[in-house]
Each structure stands twice: as C-alpha cells, then as structure tokens.
C-alpha positions as a LaTeX table, in Angstrom:
\begin{tabular}{lrrr}
\hline
Residue & $x$ (\AA) & $y$ (\AA) & $z$ (\AA) \\
\hline
Met1 & 176.67 & 124.05 & 114.38 \\
Ser2 & 174.78 & 122.19 & 111.78 \\
Arg3 & 176.09 & 121.49 & 108.12 \\
Gln4 & 174.80 & 124.22 & 105.59 \\
Val5 & 173.37 & 122.39 & 102.47 \\
Phe6 & 172.50 & 124.70 & 99.65 \\
Phe7 & 169.90 & 122.40 & 97.24 \\
Tyr8 & 168.97 & 122.86 & 94.23 \\
Asp9 & 166.36 & 120.52 & 92.80 \\
Ala10 & 166.07 & 121.25 & 88.82 \\
Pro11 & 167.66 & 124.67 & 89.02 \\
Asp12 & 166.45 & 127.13 & 86.71 \\
Arg13 & 170.04 & 127.78 & 85.98 \\
Phe14 & 173.50 & 125.92 & 86.95 \\
Val15 & 176.43 & 127.10 & 85.22 \\
Ala16 & 180.28 & 127.56 & 85.32 \\
Gly17 & 181.60 & 131.31 & 84.67 \\
Thr18 & 184.56 & 133.44 & 85.49 \\
Val19 & 185.07 & 137.13 & 87.11 \\
Gly20 & 187.82 & 138.80 & 85.81 \\
Leu21 & 190.33 & 139.12 & 82.78 \\
Pro22 & 192.37 & 136.00 & 81.17 \\
Gly23 & 195.26 & 134.87 & 83.20 \\
Arg24 & 193.68 & 136.39 & 86.52 \\
Arg25 & 190.30 & 135.12 & 86.42 \\
Ser26 & 188.34 & 133.34 & 89.10 \\
Phe27 & 186.30 & 130.59 & 88.51 \\
Tyr28 & 182.76 & 129.76 & 90.09 \\
Leu29 & 179.98 & 127.36 & 89.80 \\
Gln30 & 176.32 & 129.41 & 90.16 \\
Ala31 & 172.98 & 127.78 & 90.77 \\
Ser32 & 169.71 & 129.67 & 90.78 \\
Ala33 & 166.12 & 129.06 & 91.32 \\
Ala34 & 162.99 & 130.71 & 92.71 \\
Gly35 & 164.84 & 134.35 & 93.05 \\
Arg36 & 167.86 & 132.66 & 95.08 \\
Thr37 & 171.49 & 132.18 & 93.93 \\
Thr38 & 174.43 & 130.28 & 95.04 \\
Ser39 & 177.94 & 130.87 & 93.79 \\
Val40 & 180.94 & 128.52 & 95.08 \\
Ala41 & 184.62 & 129.05 & 93.88 \\
Leu42 & 186.89 & 126.86 & 92.64 \\
Glu43 & 190.09 & 126.10 & 90.28 \\
Lys44 & 189.67 & 126.26 & 86.57 \\
Thr45 & 191.14 & 122.28 & 86.87 \\
Gln46 & 188.43 & 121.71 & 88.95 \\
Val47 & 185.73 & 122.79 & 86.61 \\
Ala48 & 187.44 & 121.18 & 83.80 \\
Ala49 & 187.55 & 117.79 & 85.58 \\
Leu50 & 183.85 & 118.31 & 86.65 \\
Ala51 & 182.73 & 118.52 & 83.01 \\
Glu52 & 184.93 & 116.09 & 81.50 \\
Arg53 & 183.83 & 113.45 & 83.90 \\
Met54 & 180.06 & 114.71 & 84.08 \\
Asp55 & 180.31 & 113.99 & 79.59 \\
Glu56 & 181.56 & 110.56 & 80.71 \\
Leu57 & 179.15 & 109.56 & 83.23 \\
Leu58 & 176.30 & 110.70 & 80.72 \\
Asp59 & 177.70 & 108.70 & 77.87 \\
Glu60 & 178.13 & 105.65 & 80.40 \\
Val61 & 174.38 & 106.04 & 81.36 \\
Val62 & 173.15 & 106.28 & 77.53 \\
Arg63 & 175.52 & 103.10 & 76.80 \\
Arg64 & 173.83 & 101.20 & 79.84 \\
Ser65 & 170.37 & 102.15 & 79.08 \\
Gly66 & 170.85 & 101.62 & 75.39 \\
Gly67 & 170.38 & 104.65 & 74.30 \\
Asn68 & 166.78 & 104.81 & 76.18 \\
Ala69 & 167.88 & 107.21 & 78.65 \\
Pro70 & 166.78 & 110.77 & 78.34 \\
Val71 & 170.15 & 111.94 & 77.85 \\
Pro72 & 171.10 & 113.94 & 74.60 \\
Ala73 & 173.94 & 112.67 & 72.81 \\
Val74 & 175.44 & 116.17 & 73.02 \\
Ala75 & 174.07 & 119.62 & 74.22 \\
Pro76 & 171.11 & 120.74 & 72.29 \\
Ser77 & 171.91 & 124.34 & 70.93 \\
Glu78 & 168.46 & 125.69 & 71.78 \\
Ile79 & 169.39 & 125.78 & 75.70 \\
Asp80 & 172.56 & 127.11 & 75.10 \\
Asp81 & 173.75 & 129.56 & 78.10 \\
Thr82 & 176.02 & 132.16 & 77.36 \\
Ala83 & 174.96 & 134.91 & 79.82 \\
Pro84 & 177.48 & 135.78 & 82.40 \\
Leu85 & 177.12 & 135.02 & 86.01 \\
Glu86 & 174.38 & 136.62 & 88.17 \\
Ser87 & 175.72 & 139.92 & 89.88 \\
Pro88 & 176.91 & 140.44 & 92.14 \\
Val89 & 178.99 & 137.40 & 92.78 \\
Glu90 & 179.06 & 136.18 & 96.44 \\
Glu91 & 181.17 & 133.30 & 97.10 \\
Glu92 & 179.47 & 131.01 & 99.58 \\
Phe93 & 182.99 & 128.60 & 99.96 \\
Arg94 & 185.75 & 127.55 & 98.30 \\
Val95 & 185.34 & 123.84 & 96.97 \\
Gly96 & 187.50 & 121.35 & 97.98 \\
Thr97 & 185.73 & 117.81 & 97.00 \\
Met98 & 183.32 & 117.25 & 94.36 \\
Ala99 & 181.05 & 114.07 & 93.65 \\
Leu100 & 178.78 & 112.94 & 90.64 \\
Ala101 & 176.33 & 110.27 & 90.76 \\
Trp102 & 173.32 & 109.26 & 88.62 \\
Asp103 & 169.96 & 108.75 & 90.19 \\
Gly104 & 168.35 & 106.05 & 87.75 \\
Asp105 & 164.93 & 106.07 & 89.55 \\
Glu106 & 164.79 & 109.83 & 89.13 \\
Glu107 & 166.67 & 110.00 & 85.87 \\
Arg108 & 168.81 & 113.05 & 87.10 \\
Met109 & 172.36 & 113.70 & 87.20 \\
Ile110 & 173.52 & 114.88 & 91.04 \\
Val111 & 176.43 & 117.08 & 91.41 \\
Glu112 & 177.93 & 117.68 & 94.86 \\
Ala113 & 180.36 & 120.39 & 95.55 \\
Gln114 & 181.61 & 120.61 & 99.34 \\
Ala115 & 183.74 & 123.14 & 101.03 \\
Leu116 & 187.44 & 123.10 & 101.10 \\
Val117 & 188.47 & 121.98 & 104.68 \\
Glu118 & 191.84 & 122.20 & 106.14 \\
Leu119 & 192.60 & 118.31 & 108.06 \\
Asp120 & 194.45 & 118.38 & 110.96 \\
Ala121 & 196.11 & 115.04 & 111.55 \\
Asp122 & 199.65 & 114.27 & 113.17 \\
Asn123 & 200.21 & 111.17 & 110.95 \\
Asp124 & 198.96 & 109.22 & 107.51 \\
Glu125 & 196.98 & 107.02 & 109.30 \\
Asp126 & 195.07 & 110.12 & 111.10 \\
Leu127 & 195.03 & 111.99 & 108.06 \\
Ala128 & 193.07 & 109.01 & 106.10 \\
Glu129 & 190.55 & 108.57 & 109.29 \\
Ala130 & 190.23 & 112.47 & 108.79 \\
Glu131 & 189.23 & 112.48 & 105.12 \\
Glu132 & 187.01 & 109.33 & 105.91 \\
Arg133 & 184.91 & 111.31 & 108.22 \\
Leu134 & 184.73 & 114.20 & 105.57 \\
Leu135 & 183.39 & 111.98 & 103.11 \\
Gln136 & 180.72 & 111.06 & 105.12 \\
Asp137 & 177.30 & 112.69 & 104.84 \\
Asp138 & 177.34 & 114.25 & 108.48 \\
Glu139 & 175.06 & 117.08 & 109.78 \\
Asn140 & 178.02 & 118.77 & 111.31 \\
Gly141 & 180.21 & 118.40 & 107.70 \\
Pro142 & 181.12 & 121.42 & 105.98 \\
Pro143 & 179.13 & 123.68 & 103.52 \\
Met144 & 177.83 & 121.62 & 100.56 \\
Leu145 & 176.04 & 122.71 & 97.12 \\
Arg146 & 173.91 & 119.80 & 95.91 \\
Val147 & 172.36 & 120.21 & 92.34 \\
Arg148 & 170.11 & 117.78 & 90.67 \\
Leu149 & 169.75 & 118.11 & 86.92 \\
Thr150 & 168.15 & 116.38 & 83.96 \\
Gly151 & 170.24 & 114.83 & 81.43 \\
Thr152 & 170.00 & 117.84 & 79.00 \\
Met153 & 171.02 & 120.25 & 81.65 \\
Ala154 & 173.74 & 118.28 & 82.65 \\
Arg155 & 175.42 & 118.11 & 79.04 \\
Ala156 & 174.73 & 121.74 & 78.62 \\
Phe157 & 176.19 & 122.67 & 81.57 \\
Ala158 & 179.41 & 120.33 & 80.75 \\
Lys159 & 179.90 & 122.15 & 77.27 \\
Arg160 & 179.71 & 125.62 & 78.75 \\
Ala161 & 181.98 & 124.57 & 81.53 \\
Leu162 & 184.67 & 123.05 & 78.80 \\
Glu163 & 184.26 & 126.45 & 76.90 \\
Val164 & 184.77 & 128.67 & 79.66 \\
Val165 & 187.79 & 126.83 & 80.48 \\
Asn166 & 188.98 & 127.07 & 77.12 \\
Ala167 & 188.63 & 130.56 & 76.58 \\
Gly168 & 191.54 & 132.05 & 78.53 \\
Arg169 & 194.56 & 132.97 & 77.08 \\
Pro170 & 195.85 & 131.64 & 73.81 \\
Pro171 & 198.66 & 129.01 & 74.00 \\
Cys172 & 202.13 & 129.89 & 72.77 \\
Pro173 & 202.68 & 128.00 & 69.68 \\
Leu174 & 205.88 & 127.12 & 70.61 \\
Cys175 & 205.90 & 125.92 & 74.04 \\
Ser176 & 201.93 & 125.60 & 74.97 \\
Leu177 & 202.22 & 127.90 & 78.05 \\
Pro178 & 199.54 & 130.70 & 77.95 \\
Leu179 & 200.48 & 134.28 & 76.18 \\
Asp180 & 200.05 & 137.30 & 78.12 \\
Pro181 & 198.93 & 140.14 & 76.13 \\
Glu182 & 202.22 & 141.66 & 76.66 \\
Gly183 & 203.97 & 138.18 & 75.47 \\
His184 & 205.84 & 136.07 & 77.75 \\
Val185 & 209.20 & 134.46 & 78.19 \\
Cys186 & 209.60 & 131.18 & 76.15 \\
Pro187 & 211.34 & 128.68 & 77.12 \\
Arg188 & 211.88 & 127.13 & 73.65 \\
Gln189 & 213.32 & 130.68 & 72.86 \\
Asn190 & 215.84 & 130.24 & 75.23 \\
Gly191 & 214.32 & 132.84 & 77.50 \\
Tyr192 & 213.63 & 135.50 & 74.75 \\
Arg193 & 210.54 & 137.32 & 74.90 \\
Arg194 & 207.69 & 136.19 & 72.66 \\
Asp195 & 205.38 & 138.70 & 71.83 \\
Ala196 & 201.75 & 137.77 & 71.52 \\
\hline
\end{tabular}
C-alpha cells in the first residue's frame, strides 16, 4: 500500500489545539485549506517541543539572513488565531516522529508529522536499521502530514501552540505538580491533600 501524505502548501489554517478538560485533554495538529481539514493526534510534550524548536529555527533563519528574511521577530497580533479546532475532530493518525526544515529558496517552513509506527526488531542493530528505514521518504512508509508555512504563519503557530500547552491545570505553588479542581496529594505537604 502506498504512503498517504496529507500535504498543505500555505494552508488557510495550521494550529495546535485540544479537545477535553484540563487534565484530560487530547492534543491535535490541524491543517485546513480549500474545504478539507486534517487532524493528527500527539502528546502535549510533542506540541511544546515543536513550538519551541520552530521558534529556535525561525530565530536562526533571521540571524543568518542578517534580518532580511521574511520572518517576524514575534508573531503579529493581527493574525492571532484563538478559535477552537474545526469540528468534528477526526484523528487521521497518532504522531510518532516530527521534522522541521527551512526552505531558503521558497522562504517557507516545512513541518512534517509522521504516524507512530511500532518497530519489530530482535536486537539493537535491527532496531537501528528499522529506524533508519522509517526516516527515508519511502512511498510505502507510514502516513504523514506535511505543511509548508510562511515565516509569519510559523511564528503564529508557535505562539498559539505554547499558549495551548500552558493553558492546562495550574501548578501547585509548593510542588509544581498540576492541581486538579478537587486538589491533589502534595508531596511537599507529606501526603496531605492540598486544595486548589
């Protein structure tokens, strides 16, 4: 079976968002253009890592171009996207690996999110070979979401993604673990319940 690639070149919208209540949220990347929408599920840590790495890569592009690249230093407020994910959210796949690149000729950020794949390997050498094959752009590889963004869209994505990650449960002022609405057992209070 050939690889399924969900490709968006300059999508109308590319955002990170959640479904569910804090503490029980599911995280998604969602791309939309020309009446079609693709949603892929991923972990909160993956969203945070993608946003942070995207900002770092954009900063490096600006630095190397001497400030001449079409990349804003911060996300412009006029393109803030605070709308929820488009419903219904239908998961195409769960993300395993992600990649980022900057296309200098086209001045676009390329984001790739590839489906999670279980590797069957008997030893470490076989596992390394299996991982290497997985990273190849093979026509029989796992499903992939590939998005090409302008520098401005990439900054806006990173800003929103970090806001989504940080919008969860507030941290306990003593132990920094997340506080549930009903409180939590705080290790700094020797196991006594700390109310929110």
